[in-house]
N, C-alpha and C positions, 0 to 999 in steps of 0.2 A: 504493500500500500504506500501511496505517497500523500503529501499534504493536500493536493488537489482532490483526491478521492475522499479523504477524511473530511474536509470542509464541505464538499458537495453533499456528503451524507449527513453531516451535522446540521446544515442549513437547508435541507431538502424541502422543509415546510415554511421557509422564510426565517426572518430574524427571531432569535429567542431572547426573552427577557430573563436574564439571570439575576439572582439575588446576591448583591454584594454588600457585605457588612458596612462598608464605608460609604455606601450610596443607597439611601432608603428607597429611592425610586426604582432601583433595580436595573438602571440603564448602564450600558458599558461606559467606562471612563475614557475610552479612546475616541478616535475620529469617526469610527464606523459603527453602524448598527449591527453589522455582521462581525462581531469581535468576541473571541474567547479569551478570557483573562481571569485572574483571581481564582476563586474556588472552582469555577468551571474549567479553568486550565488545569488545575490539580486533578480533577476527575478524569480528564483526557490524557494525562501525562504519560501513562503506560502506552497508549495507542500512538501518541506523538513520537515517543522514543523508538517505536517499531517502524516508523516511516523511513523510507529510503534516504531522505535528506538528513536524517539524524543518525545514520548508521555509525558515525564516529563519535557520537555523544553518549556517555554512560548515564549522565544525570544532569539536571539543572535546577536552579532555585527559581522561584516565581517572584517577580517584582510586584509589589503592591502599587507602585507609582512608576512613571516613566524614567525617573532618576533615582540613583542610590547615593548614599553618602559614604565615603571612605574615611573612617575616623582616624586612621593612622596618618594619612596625608592631608586630612581636613579638606577634602575635595568633593565636589558634587560631580558624579559621573553620569552622563546622559546616555540613554539608550539610542541605538540606531534602528531605522526602519528600512527594510529591504524587501523588494519584490522577489518572488521565488521563480526560478526557471527550472525546466526539466533538466536533470543532471547536476543540479546544485548539491554541494555537500557542505553541511554546517560543521564548523570545527571550533575547538576551544570555547565552547559555549558554557558560560557560567550562570547566566540569568536570562529568563524570558519574561517579558511583560505581557505580550499578547500575540496571538496568531489570528489573523482576520482576513476579511475580504475588503477590497477597496470600494470606493463609491462606484456606481455603475458607469461603464465606459462604452461609448459607441464609436465605431470606426466607419467613415463614409464608404470606403472601398468594399465593405462587407454588406452594405445595405441592399444591393441588388440581389444578393443571395437569400434575402428574407421576404421575398414577395409571397403574398397569399392570394391565389387566384389572380395573379399578374398585377396586384396592387399592394400598396403599403402606406403606412402613416408613420412619420418619424416621431421620436420622442420630442418633448419640448426643447427647443433650441433658443439661444439668446443672441440678439444682435450685439456685436462686439463694441459698438459705439454707444448705443442707447440702452443696452441691456433689456430691450423689449422682447418678450417671449413670442415665439411663433412655432408653427408646425408646418411640415411639407407633406403633401399627398403625392405619391408616386404611382403613375399608371403606365404600364408597359403596353405598347401596341405596335403593329406592323405598318410602317410608313408606306411601303410598297402597296399594301392592300388599300390604304387610304387613297393613293393616287389612282389605283384601278377603279375604285368606287366613284371617285370624282369624274373620271372619264365616262362612266356609265350614268352619271347624274344621280348617284345614290349617296347617302350619308349614314350608313349603318355604323361605321367606326365612331363617328361623333356621338351617336346615340349610346353606343356601348361604353364609351369613355364617361359620359354623363351618368350612366347607370352605375358604373364602378365607383365613381366619386360619391354618389348617394349611398352606396353600400358601405364605403369606408366611414362616412359620417354617421350612418345609422349604427354601425358596430365598431367603434374605434378600438376597443380592446382586442378584437380579433385580428385587426390589421396592424396594430402598433408593433414596431420592430423591437426585438429583444436586445438588450445590452449584455455585457458580461462584467465580471469582477476579477481583479487580479488577486492572487494569494500573497499576503504580506506577513512578515514576521518582525516583531520589535523586541529588542533585548540587547544583551552584551555577548557578542559572538564574532567569529570570523566566518567568511563564506568563500568556498572555492566554486567559481561560476564559469560555465562554458557558454559564451555568448552566441554560439551557433544555434543553441536551442531556444525555443520560444518560451515566453513567460507563461506560467500556469494560469488558467482561466476557469472560472466557475460561473455558470448561468443559473440563477435562482429566481 
């Protein structure tokens, strides 16, 4: 098993509200709703140590906060956050604060692979200058067929496009594109990474 499999299994039904002694609301203390830390991390520790990425780690301590204090040197030591790739090996790991999924990510070049009945609705996007939210409806059609119909005085393609747009607006959840989340780890460790391999991704 690897961390991608473990987190996909753990969050298969969506984010979980763990109970943290230092946080009465039970929400994660990290940046993500999909985060395993504190007592939840302790419960999964044995499974984590069996993951391929932790094959060179015998044990680790769990950090209650993102930073720890070194009393001998009177220093505050901050944890690092690192995305995990296939083939990564974690080494010299002393502390883990959290293992989590990033915020949802969408990549434009993947969008055409997510069409439902030749149509799709993007997630909410934001204008870079005004930060005004917007969505985009994608409808795939054959331009050659459109030209053929025009030559025959027909407009079936136009009617079909209008019909598909109506379907998308009537059932937006069905046509909305799915994003994915990267696997992230936060703690005190070193990592041997092979950048030929892709980052781990989980769709939830």
